[in-house]
C-alpha angles and dihedrals in degrees: 000000000000125000120020140146095266094049112016092182123080112228117218121193113205119205130207100269094043090054089050091054096092091063099033096047106015091240118146093223095187092052089047092048087053089051096051101032111078097187141049114293141182125209118224125194118192116227089235087064092056089050092051090050091049087053091051089058085075095052115127091227113088094209091053094048092048093048092049089050092052090045093053089053089054095043095051089061090066143058113291118201130192105225111192128202135154098243094041096211104153095215088053089050093050092050093048096044094047093049092049096042098036096241134160116227128222110209143138093201105115094203092050088046092054091051094047089049091052089052093048094247115142119237136206116207143157116272122200091348090279114075145012128259137190124230114194133010121310 
């Protein structure tokens, strides 16, 4: 996983809740990624995540709408990929894509983190509501 001669850039997939972290926990996730990743990396946002965030813009909760709006601003600065699958479940797509493309995944979703760990996919997550940490080998 991670850096190699074929692909010298680590790909990192960001999911919905991770993109909403800057607003919800006041953590600058990009600066934190720079701090913990000691190699070149590319941030990848699945199109399904963009769709989820757009859907959250209609949420009745103001905090959720605001976090989604900020997350969309962040997401649009990075590579957006259209990952296709028959069942369309975004977590399934993230696992399949990350396995196929040798990506790490940035998520705070406990269930998704367990699935990724069982597949040997490294994860990046918020620890103690203050900083990012890596689980697995990049």
